[in-house]
N, C-alpha and C positions, 0 to 999 in steps of 0.2 A: 503495498499500500502506499501511497507518496504521502506526502505531507499535508497537500492539499484538499485529498480525500478524507485525512483525519481530521482535518480542521472543518471541514463542511459535516463530518458525522458527528464529531463530538458536539457542534452547535445546534445540529438538529437535536441530538439528545437533550442538551439544555434546554432550548425552548419546550419541548414537549414535556420535560419533567418540570418546568417552572409553572407551565400553563394549567397540569396535573394538580399543582400546588396551590397554585392561586384562584382556580375558578371554582364557585362555591358549590356546584352542582357536582364537582370532582368526588369521588370516594375516597380521593387522597388530600384533599382540600386541608391546608394549614390555615393560611394565613394569605389575603388577597395583596399583601406587601411583596408575595413571589410575583406577582405579572410585571414589578420593576427589574427582576432581574431578566424576563423576556425582552423587555424594552433595552436594557443593557447589550444582551446579545446582537439586537437587531441594528441596534446604533453602531454596534462594533463590526458588523458585517457590511453596512452602508460604508463605512469610515474605509474599511480594509479595500471596499470594491472602487473607491472614489481614489484612493491614495494607491493603490497596489502594495499595500503594505500591510502585514498582519504580524502581531508580535507572538501569538501561539506559533505560527506558520517558523517564524523565524528561530523558536526554541526548539521546535521539532527537527529542523536543519541541525541545529547545533548537535542535536542528541544521535545523529547520524542517520535521520530519515530521508531519503532522496525528495527532492523536489517535484520532480515530474514535469517540470516545465517543459 
């Protein structure tokens, strides 16, 4: 797996988990403040799409994961 694939999988998992924890009708509901984490992940995806730089991808590359570009 390449670094960009891992970043997208992790981002998707974070979004789904934070939605499950933040939506009141969810069986996993904890608190609506978890929706802020969803927004945080979305803002970071937007930022990386515009700037073409992602901190997590940089960290994964330093750990030896190939970039796949």
